[in-house]
N, C-alpha and C positions, 0 to 999 in steps of 0.2 A: 309315686317314686318307693322306692324300700330305703327304709330307716338309713341302711349301709348307704345305697345312693345319694339320698337326701344329707348326709354327714362330709359325705365322698365331695359331692359339692358344695357345700356351705367354707370344709371346712381347704381347699383347694383358691375358690372364691376370693376369703378374705386372706391368706398368702398372699394371691396374685395383688390382689388391692395393696395389701401394705408394702408390697415390693416395691408396686406399680408410682405407688406415692410415693416412698424412697428416692427410687431414682427419677422424680419427677423434682424432688427439694431440692434434688445435686443438682440439678442441670438449670431452676429452676434460676431467674437473675434480677429476683424480687428478695434484697435482703431480709424479709419477716418471714422468708418462707425459710426455714430450716431443719433438715436432713438432722437424723437420729445421731448421726456422727459428731454433730456440731452441741447436741443437748450431754451426751456423754462424758465430749472432753469438758464441757463448763462444766458440769454437777459430777461430775464421778473421779472421782483421786486415779492417776494416775497408776499406780501398783495395784487399786480392786480390778479396774475395769483391764489392765493385765493376765490375770488372776480367772477375771469371767468369760473374757479372750481363750485362753487357754483352754479351761472347761469347756465351752463349747465347743471349739474345734479339736479334742479328745472326744469328746459324744460322739460329733457330727459321723467323725471316724469308726466306734466301738454301733454309733445305731444304723450304721448303712452295711456295714461290713457283716455284723450280726444278721441284716434280710438278703441279703443278697449269699448268706451261709445256707442261711432257711431254705432259700428257694432255690438256692441250687442239691439241698440236701432231698426239696421234698419230690425232687424231678418236674421241675415246671420249667424248667431250661432245658 
């Protein structure tokens, strides 16, 4: 396996694991299982969370727009 394929496999595998754990924690009936949402609300002030969520949202839009533009400009689409 090439280093690039290994990186992709590990990166996407960890992403799937974390998202799966978050969804599980959200729907689990056990009060001891807490999703990130609960942890963030309990420990991060609302104003700080709003700035972080806004920044992450903006970054995602710019990040994906640049990648799609680059893919289109390279003629891969």
